[in-house]
BALOBA-1460 file (C-alpha; in Angstrom, 3 decimals):
// residues 95
<rec num="1" residu="m" x="-15.455" y="2.284" z="-46.236"/>
<rec num="2" residu="a" x="-17.320" y="1.132" z="-43.160"/>
<rec num="3" residu="d" x="-18.000" y="-2.194" z="-44.801"/>
<rec num="4" residu="d" x="-14.343" y="-3.024" z="-45.500"/>
<rec num="5" residu="p" x="-13.925" y="-6.661" z="-44.431"/>
<rec num="6" residu="l" x="-10.126" y="-6.346" z="-44.152"/>
<rec num="7" residu="a" x="-10.389" y="-3.300" z="-41.879"/>
<rec num="8" residu="d" x="-12.949" y="-5.123" z="-39.735"/>
<rec num="9" residu="i" x="-10.809" y="-8.259" z="-39.416"/>
<rec num="10" residu="g" x="-7.686" y="-6.160" z="-38.841"/>
<rec num="11" residu="s" x="-9.370" y="-4.255" z="-36.026"/>
<rec num="12" residu="r" x="-10.625" y="-7.450" z="-34.407"/>
<rec num="13" residu="l" x="-7.164" y="-9.062" z="-34.741"/>
<rec num="14" residu="k" x="-5.513" y="-6.098" z="-33.024"/>
<rec num="15" residu="d" x="-8.082" y="-6.158" z="-30.220"/>
<rec num="16" residu="v" x="-7.765" y="-9.894" z="-29.614"/>
<rec num="17" residu="k" x="-3.950" y="-9.706" z="-29.763"/>
<rec num="18" residu="q" x="-3.907" y="-6.936" z="-27.139"/>
<rec num="19" residu="r" x="-6.225" y="-8.918" z="-24.860"/>
<rec num="20" residu="h" x="-4.155" y="-12.073" z="-25.433"/>
<rec num="21" residu="d" x="-0.908" y="-10.261" z="-24.593"/>
<rec num="22" residu="a" x="-2.486" y="-8.853" z="-21.429"/>
<rec num="23" residu="a" x="-3.636" y="-12.338" z="-20.432"/>
<rec num="24" residu="v" x="-0.145" y="-13.773" z="-21.022"/>
<rec num="25" residu="k" x="1.363" y="-11.059" z="-18.815"/>
<rec num="26" residu="a" x="-1.214" y="-11.740" z="-16.108"/>
<rec num="27" residu="v" x="-0.413" y="-15.458" z="-16.194"/>
<rec num="28" residu="r" x="3.323" y="-14.714" z="-15.877"/>
<rec num="29" residu="r" x="2.684" y="-12.406" z="-12.917"/>
<rec num="30" residu="a" x="0.456" y="-15.026" z="-11.321"/>
<rec num="31" residu="d" x="3.099" y="-17.718" z="-11.856"/>
<rec num="32" residu="h" x="5.772" y="-15.548" z="-10.221"/>
<rec num="33" residu="k" x="3.428" y="-14.867" z="-7.311"/>
<rec num="34" residu="r" x="2.579" y="-18.576" z="-7.036"/>
<rec num="35" residu="a" x="6.273" y="-19.471" z="-6.974"/>
<rec num="36" residu="a" x="6.987" y="-16.891" z="-4.277"/>
<rec num="37" residu="l" x="4.104" y="-18.143" z="-2.145"/>
<rec num="38" residu="a" x="5.206" y="-21.761" z="-2.633"/>
<rec num="39" residu="a" x="8.685" y="-20.824" z="-1.406"/>
<rec num="40" residu="e" x="7.159" y="-19.066" z="1.598"/>
<rec num="41" residu="l" x="5.078" y="-22.156" z="2.378"/>
<rec num="42" residu="d" x="8.153" y="-24.371" z="2.126"/>
<rec num="43" residu="a" x="10.024" y="-22.087" z="4.509"/>
<rec num="44" residu="l" x="7.199" y="-22.301" z="7.072"/>
<rec num="45" residu="r" x="6.701" y="-26.067" z="7.008"/>
<rec num="46" residu="e" x="9.636" y="-27.074" z="9.225"/>
<rec num="47" residu="p" x="8.984" y="-24.420" z="11.898"/>
<rec num="48" residu="a" x="5.314" y="-25.453" z="11.839"/>
<rec num="49" residu="r" x="6.278" y="-29.097" z="12.368"/>
<rec num="50" residu="s" x="8.463" y="-28.148" z="15.312"/>
<rec num="51" residu="e" x="5.721" y="-26.051" z="16.881"/>
<rec num="52" residu="i" x="3.140" y="-28.787" z="16.350"/>
<rec num="53" residu="v" x="5.360" y="-31.328" z="18.102"/>
<rec num="54" residu="a" x="6.109" y="-28.905" z="20.946"/>
<rec num="55" residu="a" x="2.417" y="-28.095" z="21.357"/>
<rec num="56" residu="a" x="1.463" y="-31.774" z="21.457"/>
<rec num="57" residu="k" x="4.198" y="-32.531" z="23.982"/>
<rec num="58" residu="a" x="2.879" y="-29.656" z="26.088"/>
<rec num="59" residu="g" x="-0.556" y="-31.296" z="26.068"/>
<rec num="60" residu="r" x="-2.383" y="-29.364" z="23.377"/>
<rec num="61" residu="a" x="-5.100" y="-31.431" z="21.753"/>
<rec num="62" residu="p" x="-4.691" y="-32.331" z="18.069"/>
<rec num="63" residu="k" x="-8.076" y="-30.726" z="17.359"/>
<rec num="64" residu="v" x="-6.753" y="-27.400" z="18.630"/>
<rec num="65" residu="i" x="-3.531" y="-27.856" z="16.663"/>
<rec num="66" residu="c" x="-5.632" y="-28.469" z="13.538"/>
<rec num="67" residu="e" x="-7.691" y="-25.355" z="14.148"/>
<rec num="68" residu="l" x="-4.616" y="-23.194" z="14.691"/>
<rec num="69" residu="t" x="-2.557" y="-24.488" z="11.776"/>
<rec num="70" residu="g" x="-5.159" y="-25.294" z="9.157"/>
<rec num="71" residu="y" x="-3.732" y="-28.810" z="8.828"/>
<rec num="72" residu="g" x="-6.164" y="-31.691" z="8.826"/>
<rec num="73" residu="p" x="-6.202" y="-34.322" z="11.566"/>
<rec num="74" residu="e" x="-4.399" y="-36.912" z="9.449"/>
<rec num="75" residu="r" x="-1.561" y="-34.515" z="8.605"/>
<rec num="76" residu="v" x="-1.169" y="-33.586" z="12.286"/>
<rec num="77" residu="r" x="-1.044" y="-37.298" z="13.172"/>
<rec num="78" residu="q" x="1.596" y="-37.884" z="10.497"/>
<rec num="79" residu="i" x="3.746" y="-35.039" z="11.796"/>
<rec num="80" residu="l" x="3.445" y="-36.196" z="15.392"/>
<rec num="81" residu="r" x="4.123" y="-39.849" z="14.613"/>
<rec num="82" residu="a" x="7.155" y="-38.922" z="12.505"/>
<rec num="83" residu="a" x="8.488" y="-37.145" z="15.587"/>
<rec num="84" residu="g" x="7.702" y="-40.138" z="17.812"/>
<rec num="85" residu="v" x="4.761" y="-38.461" z="19.526"/>
<rec num="86" residu="e" x="1.426" y="-40.256" z="19.652"/>
<rec num="87" residu="p" x="-1.460" y="-37.777" z="19.535"/>
<rec num="88" residu="f" x="-4.007" y="-37.809" z="22.341"/>
<rec num="89" residu="e" x="-7.348" y="-39.399" z="21.668"/>
<rec num="90" residu="r" x="-10.295" y="-37.036" z="22.076"/>
<rec num="91" residu="d" x="-11.293" y="-38.400" z="25.499"/>
<rec num="92" residu="q" x="-7.684" y="-38.346" z="26.718"/>
<rec num="93" residu="s" x="-6.904" y="-34.753" z="25.780"/>
<rec num="94" residu="p" x="-5.925" y="-32.559" z="28.684"/>
<rec num="95" residu="t" x="-8.445" y="-29.826" z="29.361"/>
Protein backbone atom coordinates (compact mmCIF):
# COMPACT_ATOMS: atom_id res chain seq x y z
CA UNK A 1 0.00 0.00 0.00
CA UNK A 2 2.74 2.42 -0.95
CA UNK A 3 0.23 4.56 -2.77
CA UNK A 4 -2.09 5.05 0.21
CA UNK A 5 -2.93 8.77 0.22
CA UNK A 6 -4.02 8.71 3.89
CA UNK A 7 -0.75 7.10 4.99
CA UNK A 8 1.20 9.65 2.96
CA UNK A 9 -0.70 12.62 4.42
CA UNK A 10 -0.52 11.11 7.91
CA UNK A 11 3.24 10.72 7.65
CA UNK A 12 3.68 14.27 6.39
CA UNK A 13 1.40 15.62 9.15
CA UNK A 14 3.44 13.85 11.83
CA UNK A 15 6.69 15.16 10.36
CA UNK A 16 5.47 18.75 10.11
CA UNK A 17 3.97 18.60 13.62
CA UNK A 18 7.29 17.40 15.07
CA UNK A 19 9.19 20.17 13.28
CA UNK A 20 6.58 22.73 14.38
CA UNK A 21 6.81 21.60 18.01
CA UNK A 22 10.61 21.82 17.87
CA UNK A 23 10.37 25.33 16.43
CA UNK A 24 7.94 26.40 19.18
CA UNK A 25 10.33 25.08 21.84
CA UNK A 26 13.24 26.90 20.20
CA UNK A 27 11.28 30.15 20.18
CA UNK A 28 10.43 29.74 23.88
CA UNK A 29 14.08 29.08 24.71
CA UNK A 30 15.12 32.09 22.66
CA UNK A 31 12.52 34.27 24.39
CA UNK A 32 13.77 33.19 27.82
CA UNK A 33 17.34 33.91 26.74
CA UNK A 34 16.30 37.29 25.31
CA UNK A 35 14.56 38.20 28.57
CA UNK A 36 17.60 37.21 30.62
CA UNK A 37 19.91 39.25 28.40
CA UNK A 38 17.54 42.24 28.54
CA UNK A 39 17.62 42.07 32.34
CA UNK A 40 21.42 41.90 32.26
CA UNK A 41 21.53 44.94 29.98
CA UNK A 42 19.20 46.85 32.30
CA UNK A 43 21.41 46.00 35.26
CA UNK A 44 24.50 47.33 33.44
CA UNK A 45 23.03 50.61 32.21
CA UNK A 46 23.29 52.61 35.45
CA UNK A 47 26.87 51.52 36.25
CA UNK A 48 27.78 52.31 32.63
CA UNK A 49 26.28 55.80 32.97
CA UNK A 50 28.27 56.40 36.14
CA UNK A 51 31.50 55.23 34.54
CA UNK A 52 30.88 57.33 31.43
CA UNK A 53 30.38 60.45 33.55
CA UNK A 54 33.46 59.67 35.65
CA UNK A 55 35.55 59.06 32.54
CA UNK A 56 34.42 62.33 30.96
CA UNK A 57 35.12 64.25 34.16
CA UNK A 58 38.58 62.68 34.20
CA UNK A 59 39.17 64.04 30.69
CA UNK A 60 38.49 61.02 28.51
CA UNK A 61 37.32 62.02 25.06
CA UNK A 62 33.76 61.08 24.05
CA UNK A 63 35.16 59.25 21.01
CA UNK A 64 37.12 56.95 23.31
CA UNK A 65 34.08 56.50 25.56
CA UNK A 66 32.06 55.52 22.47
CA UNK A 67 34.68 53.01 21.39
CA UNK A 68 34.87 51.44 24.84
CA UNK A 69 31.14 51.25 25.53
CA UNK A 70 29.65 50.67 22.11
CA UNK A 71 27.33 53.64 22.62
CA UNK A 72 27.02 56.13 19.80
CA UNK A 73 28.16 59.74 20.14
CA UNK A 74 24.62 61.06 20.59
CA UNK A 75 23.88 58.62 23.42
CA UNK A 76 27.14 59.54 25.17
CA UNK A 77 26.23 63.24 24.83
CA UNK A 78 22.78 62.55 26.28
CA UNK A 79 24.24 60.71 29.26
CA UNK A 80 26.81 63.42 29.93
CA UNK A 81 24.35 66.29 29.57
CA UNK A 82 21.86 64.55 31.87
CA UNK A 83 24.63 64.46 34.46
CA UNK A 84 25.48 68.13 33.86
CA UNK A 85 28.72 67.39 32.04
CA UNK A 86 29.33 68.96 28.64
CA UNK A 87 31.40 66.65 26.43
CA UNK A 88 34.65 67.94 24.99
CA UNK A 89 34.70 68.95 21.37
CA UNK A 90 37.17 66.99 19.25
CA UNK A 91 39.77 69.78 19.17
CA UNK A 92 39.41 70.39 22.91
CA UNK A 93 39.88 66.80 24.04
CA UNK A 94 42.83 66.26 26.33
CA UNK A 95 45.51 64.11 24.77
